[in-house]
N, C-alpha and C positions, 0 to 999 in steps of 0.2 A: 531513399532516404528514409532513416529510421525516426520513427515518431511515437513517442508514449504520451498519450493525453488522458490527464486525469480529469475526473468530473466527481461531483456528488458532496462536495464540501459545503459548508455553510454554518449557521449560528443554531445551536441547539442548546436546550437546558440541560443541566444535570441529570443524569439518570435516563435521558433520551437515548436514541439511536440514529445512526447514519449509514448509509452504504456508499462506499467509494468504488468507483470503477475507473480502470486504466485500460484504453483500447491501445492495441499495439500495431504498427504496421512497418515495412520494410525488414523484417527480420522473420527467420523460421522460428515461430512461436516455440514450438515444441522443443527446440535446442536450447532454451533458456531457463534457468531458474528465475522466477519472478518473485520479487519482493516489494513490501512497502516499508518505507523509511518515513521518519518525522523530524523536524526541528522546531523547535520552541524558540521564543524571542531569548537572547543571550546563552544558549545552549548549542551543544554540538549535535549534528545529525545523528540519529539513532536507529537502529534496526527495529520495525515493528513486528513484521512477519515475514516469513518466505515461504515458496511452495515451488517443489520440483513437478517436473512434468509428470511424473508419476503419483503425484498428489501428496508426496511426504511435507509435512510442515513443520516449521519452528516458530516460536513466539517469544517475544520478550516477556520476561516475567510479569511485568507491569500490566500486561494485557491478557495473560492466560485467562481463559474462561471468560472473557468478555468479548473479544475480538475473534473472528474468523476469516481466515484468507481462503479463497477459493480462485478455481480459473477454469476457463471454458475455452479448450483448444480449438474448437470449431469456429469460435467467434474472435480467437486473438485478444481475448479480454482477461484481466484478473481481476478479482473485487476483494473488498475488504468490509465485513459486515461488522460494525461496532455499536455494540450494545452497552448500557450501564455506563454512559460516558461520565466522565469526572473534568473537572476544571483543569486538572493537570493533564489531560489530553489534548488541550489547546496547542495546537501547532500547525504548520505548513506541512502537509503529507506528500510525499514523493514516491512515485512509481519507479523500479528499477528492474532492468533486464540484465542477467548476468550469464553470459554463455556459460553452458557445462564444461567446456575445456578450458576456460579461463580466457584471457585476453581482455580486449575492450568492453565494457558495460555501458548501458545508456540509461539516462534518466529522463523523466518527464520534468514539466515546469512547476509542478506541485498544486495543491488545492489546498485552501485554507480551512482548518476546522477550529471553530470557537465554542467553547462549552462554558455557558454562563452559570454561575452559582446560585 
């Protein structure tokens, strides 16, 4: 059974930092591109950042220079370090595992990040 379990969300003031973690089980981790997505109230889910097994990354323009995605293949975990947080970063953040050969992908249940002004 595949599980993606996010943690690390919470309430933080603008300008603060949070580190999200996503622990994966039930998949061969290195075979997946791992990503973080977010969904703010009333908005569509959007890509925040993705990372390949080889460490290649891409980011949404809105978070470039503030967020850093990383992965630990030995621990089957992907991280999102979020710095200089803004109120517009408030959203539920979801972990995603997307197989490198396509096909079904997997989602976590999400963790809420709230940034107060």
